[in-house]
BARO-17272 format. One record per residue (C-alpha): residue number from 1; chain; x, y, z. Coordinates in nm, 4 decimals. Layout:
BEGIN
+-----+-------+----------+----------+----------+
:   n : chain :        X :        Y :        Z :
+-----+-------+----------+----------+----------+
: NUM :     A :        X :        Y :        Z :
...
+-----+-------+----------+----------+----------+
% end
This chain:
BEGIN
+-----+-------+----------+----------+----------+
:   n : chain :        X :        Y :        Z :
+-----+-------+----------+----------+----------+
:   1 :     A :  11.4163 :  10.6922 :  11.6187 :
:   2 :     A :  11.2010 :  10.9446 :  11.7943 :
:   3 :     A :  10.8363 :  10.9827 :  11.6815 :
:   4 :     A :  10.6332 :  11.2764 :  11.7709 :
:   5 :     A :  10.2941 :  11.1376 :  11.8962 :
:   6 :     A :  10.0908 :  11.4571 :  11.8551 :
:   7 :     A :  10.1154 :  11.4629 :  11.4756 :
:   8 :     A :   9.9572 :  11.2459 :  11.2143 :
:   9 :     A :  10.1885 :  10.9922 :  11.0833 :
:  10 :     A :  10.1353 :  11.0763 :  10.7223 :
:  11 :     A :  10.2110 :  11.4410 :  10.7717 :
:  12 :     A :  10.5187 :  11.4285 :  10.9803 :
:  13 :     A :  10.7223 :  11.2951 :  11.2615 :
:  14 :     A :  11.0800 :  11.3424 :  11.3739 :
:  15 :     A :  11.3638 :  11.0991 :  11.3202 :
:  16 :     A :  11.6755 :  11.1574 :  11.5283 :
:  17 :     A :  12.0011 :  11.1012 :  11.3507 :
:  18 :     A :  12.3504 :  11.2188 :  11.4284 :
:  19 :     A :  12.2148 :  11.4105 :  11.7221 :
:  20 :     A :  11.9745 :  11.6115 :  11.5124 :
:  21 :     A :  11.6140 :  11.5999 :  11.4297 :
:  22 :     A :  11.4856 :  11.5451 :  11.0727 :
:  23 :     A :  11.1197 :  11.6017 :  10.9801 :
:  24 :     A :  10.9782 :  11.3134 :  10.7804 :
:  25 :     A :  10.6379 :  11.2492 :  10.6153 :
:  26 :     A :  10.5392 :  10.9192 :  10.4498 :
:  27 :     A :  10.2738 :  10.8743 :  10.1896 :
:  28 :     A :  10.1482 :  10.5808 :   9.9762 :
:  29 :     A :  10.2015 :  10.2167 :  10.0453 :
:  30 :     A :  10.4157 :  10.1499 :  10.3629 :
:  31 :     A :  10.5338 :   9.8226 :  10.2159 :
:  32 :     A :  10.5966 :   9.9636 :   9.8705 :
:  33 :     A :  10.9176 :  10.0581 :   9.6850 :
:  34 :     A :  11.0837 :  10.3367 :   9.8824 :
:  35 :     A :  11.1308 :  10.6635 :   9.7086 :
:  36 :     A :  11.2827 :  10.9618 :   9.8955 :
:  37 :     A :  11.1328 :  11.2981 :   9.7979 :
:  38 :     A :  11.3467 :  11.6202 :   9.8334 :
:  39 :     A :  11.1232 :  11.9315 :   9.8541 :
:  40 :     A :  11.1723 :  12.2506 :   9.6589 :
:  41 :     A :  11.3105 :  12.5671 :   9.7978 :
:  42 :     A :  11.1612 :  12.7178 :   9.9943 :
:  43 :     A :  10.9465 :  12.4262 :  10.0960 :
:  44 :     A :  10.9136 :  12.1309 :  10.3303 :
:  45 :     A :  10.8211 :  11.7698 :  10.3442 :
:  46 :     A :  10.4461 :  11.8511 :  10.3085 :
:  47 :     A :  10.5130 :  11.9051 :   9.9385 :
:  48 :     A :  10.5245 :  11.5326 :   9.9205 :
:  49 :     A :  10.1483 :  11.5193 :   9.9869 :
:  50 :     A :  10.0878 :  11.5984 :   9.6207 :
:  51 :     A :  10.1944 :  11.2425 :   9.5348 :
:  52 :     A :   9.9922 :  11.0701 :   9.7952 :
:  53 :     A :   9.7222 :  10.9075 :   9.5746 :
:  54 :     A :   9.9511 :  10.8208 :   9.2942 :
:  55 :     A :  10.2057 :  10.6628 :   9.5391 :
:  56 :     A :   9.9345 :  10.4508 :   9.6849 :
:  57 :     A :   9.8038 :  10.3428 :   9.3368 :
:  58 :     A :  10.1622 :  10.2552 :   9.2220 :
:  59 :     A :  10.2640 :  10.0816 :   9.5392 :
:  60 :     A :  10.5369 :  10.3330 :   9.6337 :
:  61 :     A :  10.6355 :  10.4297 :   9.9856 :
:  62 :     A :  10.6941 :  10.8009 :   9.9295 :
:  63 :     A :  10.9218 :  10.9313 :  10.1941 :
:  64 :     A :  10.9509 :  11.3216 :  10.2149 :
:  65 :     A :  11.2364 :  11.4697 :  10.4189 :
:  66 :     A :  11.2813 :  11.8219 :  10.5544 :
:  67 :     A :  11.6234 :  11.9377 :  10.4821 :
:  68 :     A :  11.8166 :  12.0963 :  10.7767 :
:  69 :     A :  11.6636 :  12.4225 :  10.8775 :
:  70 :     A :  11.3249 :  12.3485 :  10.7044 :
:  71 :     A :  11.0041 :  12.2316 :  10.8661 :
:  72 :     A :  11.0780 :  12.0110 :  11.1583 :
:  73 :     A :  11.4582 :  11.9513 :  11.0878 :
:  74 :     A :  11.7177 :  12.1210 :  11.2863 :
:  75 :     A :  11.9287 :  12.3953 :  11.1403 :
:  76 :     A :  12.2934 :  12.3161 :  11.0976 :
:  77 :     A :  12.5674 :  12.5705 :  11.0421 :
:  78 :     A :  12.8381 :  12.5348 :  10.7878 :
:  79 :     A :  12.6697 :  12.2692 :  10.5811 :
:  80 :     A :  12.7598 :  12.1907 :  10.2202 :
:  81 :     A :  12.5506 :  12.0190 :   9.9542 :
:  82 :     A :  12.7570 :  11.7041 :  10.0070 :
:  83 :     A :  12.6600 :  11.6786 :  10.3789 :
:  84 :     A :  12.3122 :  11.5787 :  10.2710 :
:  85 :     A :  12.3820 :  11.2288 :  10.1365 :
:  86 :     A :  12.5151 :  11.1191 :  10.4748 :
:  87 :     A :  12.1964 :  11.2322 :  10.6323 :
:  88 :     A :  11.9931 :  11.0569 :  10.3853 :
:  89 :     A :  12.1799 :  10.7240 :  10.4216 :
:  90 :     A :  12.1545 :  10.7515 :  10.7977 :
:  91 :     A :  11.7761 :  10.7926 :  10.7693 :
:  92 :     A :  11.7532 :  10.5133 :  10.5194 :
:  93 :     A :  11.9405 :  10.2891 :  10.7551 :
:  94 :     A :  11.7169 :  10.3719 :  11.0453 :
:  95 :     A :  11.4118 :  10.2938 :  10.8281 :
:  96 :     A :  11.5796 :   9.9586 :  10.7346 :
:  97 :     A :  11.5994 :  10.0515 :  10.3601 :
:  98 :     A :  11.8770 :   9.9115 :  10.1447 :
:  99 :     A :  11.7925 :  10.0387 :   9.7874 :
: 100 :     A :  11.6110 :  10.3575 :   9.7541 :
: 101 :     A :  11.4794 :  10.5825 :   9.4719 :
: 102 :     A :  11.5126 :  10.9661 :   9.4818 :
: 103 :     A :  11.2988 :  11.2430 :   9.3452 :
: 104 :     A :  11.4239 :  11.6011 :   9.3611 :
: 105 :     A :  11.1755 :  11.8800 :   9.2883 :
: 106 :     A :  11.3109 :  12.2256 :   9.1927 :
: 107 :     A :  11.5548 :  12.3272 :   9.4716 :
: 108 :     A :  11.5595 :  11.9599 :   9.5923 :
: 109 :     A :  11.7141 :  11.8449 :   9.2594 :
: 110 :     A :  12.0738 :  11.9361 :   9.3481 :
: 111 :     A :  12.0372 :  11.7286 :   9.6704 :
: 112 :     A :  11.9136 :  11.4283 :   9.4751 :
: 113 :     A :  12.2078 :  11.4651 :   9.2384 :
: 114 :     A :  12.4508 :  11.4910 :   9.5366 :
: 115 :     A :  12.3100 :  11.1676 :   9.6683 :
: 116 :     A :  12.3474 :  11.0049 :   9.3238 :
: 117 :     A :  12.7071 :  11.1145 :   9.3296 :
: 118 :     A :  12.7885 :  10.9955 :   9.6717 :
: 119 :     A :  12.6028 :  10.6585 :   9.6830 :
: 120 :     A :  12.5024 :  10.5271 :   9.3468 :
: 121 :     A :  12.5155 :  10.1647 :   9.4608 :
: 122 :     A :  12.2223 :  10.2295 :   9.6948 :
: 123 :     A :  11.9953 :  10.3819 :   9.4315 :
: 124 :     A :  11.7160 :  10.2080 :   9.2472 :
: 125 :     A :  11.6215 :  10.5266 :   9.0469 :
: 126 :     A :  11.6421 :  10.8926 :   9.0403 :
: 127 :     A :  11.4097 :  11.1611 :   8.9028 :
: 128 :     A :  11.4655 :  11.5287 :   8.8755 :
: 129 :     A :  11.1632 :  11.7666 :   8.8285 :
: 130 :     A :  11.1800 :  12.1366 :   8.7305 :
: 131 :     A :  11.5457 :  12.1617 :   8.8584 :
: 132 :     A :  11.7166 :  12.4782 :   8.9350 :
: 133 :     A :  11.9987 :  12.5707 :   8.6968 :
: 134 :     A :  12.2988 :  12.7808 :   8.7583 :
: 135 :     A :  12.1960 :  13.1066 :   8.9165 :
: 136 :     A :  12.5030 :  13.2997 :   8.8321 :
: 137 :     A :  12.4078 :  13.3686 :   8.4726 :
: 138 :     A :  12.2408 :  13.7051 :   8.4139 :
: 139 :     A :  11.9868 :  13.5621 :   8.1646 :
: 140 :     A :  11.8849 :  13.3029 :   8.4179 :
: 141 :     A :  11.8532 :  13.5561 :   8.6916 :
: 142 :     A :  11.6156 :  13.7660 :   8.4716 :
: 143 :     A :  11.3767 :  13.4744 :   8.4457 :
: 144 :     A :  11.3543 :  13.4100 :   8.8213 :
: 145 :     A :  11.0789 :  13.5807 :   9.0102 :
: 146 :     A :  11.1708 :  13.8820 :   9.2227 :
: 147 :     A :  11.0646 :  13.6916 :   9.5320 :
: 148 :     A :  11.3147 :  13.4010 :   9.4427 :
: 149 :     A :  11.5853 :  13.6367 :   9.3600 :
: 150 :     A :  11.5443 :  13.7973 :   9.7133 :
: 151 :     A :  11.5451 :  13.4483 :   9.8775 :
: 152 :     A :  11.8586 :  13.3524 :   9.6872 :
: 153 :     A :  12.0332 :  13.6751 :   9.7937 :
: 154 :     A :  11.9246 :  13.6143 :  10.1639 :
: 155 :     A :  12.0541 :  13.2516 :  10.1396 :
: 156 :     A :  12.3922 :  13.3816 :  10.0340 :
: 157 :     A :  12.4210 :  13.6756 :  10.2738 :
: 158 :     A :  12.2173 :  13.5755 :  10.5784 :
: 159 :     A :  12.1095 :  13.1949 :  10.5648 :
: 160 :     A :  11.9851 :  13.2027 :  10.9259 :
: 161 :     A :  11.7204 :  13.4538 :  10.8298 :
: 162 :     A :  11.5358 :  13.1923 :  10.6205 :
: 163 :     A :  11.4862 :  12.9437 :  10.8919 :
: 164 :     A :  11.1749 :  13.1004 :  11.0420 :
: 165 :     A :  10.9964 :  13.1665 :  10.7254 :
: 166 :     A :  11.0464 :  12.8102 :  10.6174 :
: 167 :     A :  10.9013 :  12.6772 :  10.9341 :
: 168 :     A :  10.5992 :  12.9157 :  10.8834 :
: 169 :     A :  10.5522 :  12.8000 :  10.5223 :
: 170 :     A :  10.5692 :  12.4348 :  10.6381 :
: 171 :     A :  10.2805 :  12.4877 :  10.8804 :
: 172 :     A :  10.0621 :  12.6089 :  10.5953 :
: 173 :     A :  10.1873 :  12.3834 :  10.3189 :
: 174 :     A :   9.8971 :  12.2040 :  10.1734 :
: 175 :     A :   9.9582 :  12.1640 :   9.8037 :
: 176 :     A :   9.7139 :  12.0577 :   9.5300 :
: 177 :     A :   9.9378 :  11.9729 :   9.2322 :
: 178 :     A :   9.8843 :  11.7362 :   8.9365 :
: 179 :     A :  10.0261 :  11.3945 :   8.9964 :
: 180 :     A :  10.3942 :  11.3776 :   9.0437 :
: 181 :     A :  10.4490 :  11.0107 :   8.9641 :
+-----+-------+----------+----------+----------+
% end
């Protein structure tokens, strides 16, 4: 594991797995029940800060990960949704965690579901919040903001173009949301 010394431990560090860097932020009780948080899209691990107070009160170790290409995590070409569970298990193993919970927020929900599909025996719980639905339906597309429709189009046609804005958003991401837990 590689830890960046110049960043606060709660806001982020880097874990090296499979010859790649993954941004990670931990909130709450370091000895609490581990729950991995998968940020929305676009977003980054700093969205996990919204649960910091509640995680501490409830005795939860809230572990927020940057997916590849977001925040501090390295971009990886030709990935599929089912590549993510292997990354999560690798990071859980590095952290010495056997059973883990998952929370997927918005665009992070499909990643939580992919993990539930790939390794149900390692899960203690799973939560899905404000999940994305199928985007191919015309009625669904009409209800998505113009900004998000543009981002979805860019993700399909030029996924590399979203790496820089995601890193910029990560640097500014300080969310004040109602409690998550």
